Each structure stands twice: as C-alpha cells, then as structure tokens.
Phi, psi and omega in degrees: 000135180274129178281146176288165179300319182293322178294320178297320182297317182292341181279343184274154173287152179270142180220133179246131175252132172251118179269119180281156182299335183285345186243350189311316186259012182232023178290132186273159175305324180293331175297311181294321178298317180288331177294324176299315178297319180297322180295340176283343182251332185230157164276122189247136172233139178248134170240136183235157173260206181165020184306312180301321179291323177298314180299317179298317180290322177298321178295317179300324183268003181056041176256127183294139175225132180226161181236146176225115182052043177081358180254136180281122174298127190239104172275177177302318181293319179294319180297321179299319178290317180300318179296317180298315182286309185293309185276316187280327185249299188295312182299318179295319181297310182297315181300316179295321179297316179298314179297321179299327181267015173087015178252120181287103185245147178233123180278136180220159162228171186298342178289333189292119177053029179065032185303311183239124173253143184220164172241147177294137181283306181199089187299325182295317184271323188248348182073227187271061177242129183237167169238139187287131175238001178203134177236128179277086189302324188298332178298316182286316182292325177296318178297316181297317180298332178275002176095011183257159176250113178288137177238116193247128171273134187281069173236151184211172176241144169279170178296339177275356178092012178278132177284137179224154174270142181230134175304127187295323178299314182288327176297316179299318180295318180296319179292319179299316180296316182297324181275355183069031182293136178280340183220142174233120184250128173262112182269119185234190181268013175230155185285353183150198177274126182253138175231115185053045176067009177252139180288129171278114182285333182207142176207176181234168180299322179296316179294326180296318176304318180293321180292327176290315180299323183277352179089001177296314172265120186212172175056225184292347179285334183300308180295329178298313181292318181296324177296317179295316182295325185297339183263357176294136182197175176304331179270349179221088189273350185214130171231162178226148170254122182231164185255132180276359180258013176204178178296142178248358182213130183208124178051043177083003183244133174277129185262122180157199179251123177272133178241129177233163181262169173060015177073009180239125182291136174283155179281131181288000000 
C-alpha cells in the first residue's frame, strides 16, 4: 500500500532551523540543495532573526535601541520597526528564496492564526518583549503534511492581544520543544566550531567553557555558541551549529558541530 504525503510526513522526525541575521542574505546554493535533501528525511520548520537589520533601521530613523541581558528593549516605536523588518522584509525574502530553489515555503509570524502566544518578561525593564508559552502546533503540522515548509518571524501575541517581540534564538527553542523536535540547528556564517582549522563534530557545555577560556572560541563565535547553549534543557538535549554557506546535510548526516549538556552526548 502506498502511503499518502501526509502519512509520510507524520512518520518523520521534526527538525527546527534558526537562521541568524548574519547569514540571511548569504545562504549558498549548496545550502538550499542540501535543505531539499533534508526535507526528505525530516519535517522542517524555519525560525529567523533579523537583529542587525532592525538595528540599522532604528539608527536611520534615529530611534534609540538598548539591550539588557541580550534582549532588545522594545518600545512601541521599536516594535513597529521590528515588525516591519521581520515580517515585511526578512520573512518575505527567505520565503521567496526557498520557493525560488524549489522548496514550497509559507511565511508566518506569531500573530497569524494565534500561532505563538507569549507573556511579557519584564515590561518595566524590557517593554514589549515576550517569551513564548504556547505554540499552536496544528498550524505547523498541517502545513508540513501538505508539503510546505513554515518560515516563522519571531513575533507573538499575549493572551490580552498585545503584540510583542521575541528573541529569535529562544523562539526557535520554544517552537522546537513544543513540536517535540529532536534537533535544533543554528545556521550561522561558519560551518561549526573550529579547532586548529578542523571542525569539531561534537562537544559539550563543559568543553565549550574551556574552549572560550583558551581562546579557541573567540570573537563573534562566542555569542553564537552561548545562544545555542542557552536553550539546552531536559526537553532540548541537543543543538547544532551549522554553516549556511555550504551544504548542511549529506548522505543522511547533518554537517556541523553538535552541542550537548552535562558532558554526556545525546543519542542521535
């Protein structure tokens, strides 16, 4: 008996990709080709950022922007710009690129059909910044079953209907956990963590601290790795750093650096 596309989709493991702002406009043809191969093995959801572009537009508009513990303080004016960039520009660009490369993609943000619900973290200090506490999974699984790849901008609504900005790394982790994803991939402008020009295929949080102290992980790689480590939890035991300027999937293997917690490798 031949299985339908929706039945085949439900049999695959779920995988979430987070596209960082540093790589959005530099994804290579080999990345898209390998993503097509990956979609044959996994159900894929993409969450994207856009921080550098938001910062650039805020500067152009002379709107003050500040950060607290890695979170952008979001006033009404900042949220309006974030919405314009994330939903209006970045999401459209990524979706169009995926479709151009033969991947049926659908752009979404957390406002759409109540996809992402959030609570304000600290309105006094951070303004309109939320953390996701509910994901409407059926919207994503229905799209996947129909053969589409959801592309999500990290914006959400509170239960009171207030629009909020959400850190893209944490949004990706929340969506991955809600979907029961076995893997969360951070797509960056490097192929993974390099040691003496060799790719580290696997490491742990303890080893990462040592690599930062010794200077092996340095510069712009430090916040990338720290963002990945920050989402490790009992519900998300494995994350990977992969490169958007080359293939990320080949012959059934994800190419990059796997990071696990507690010094014990998770089972693939």
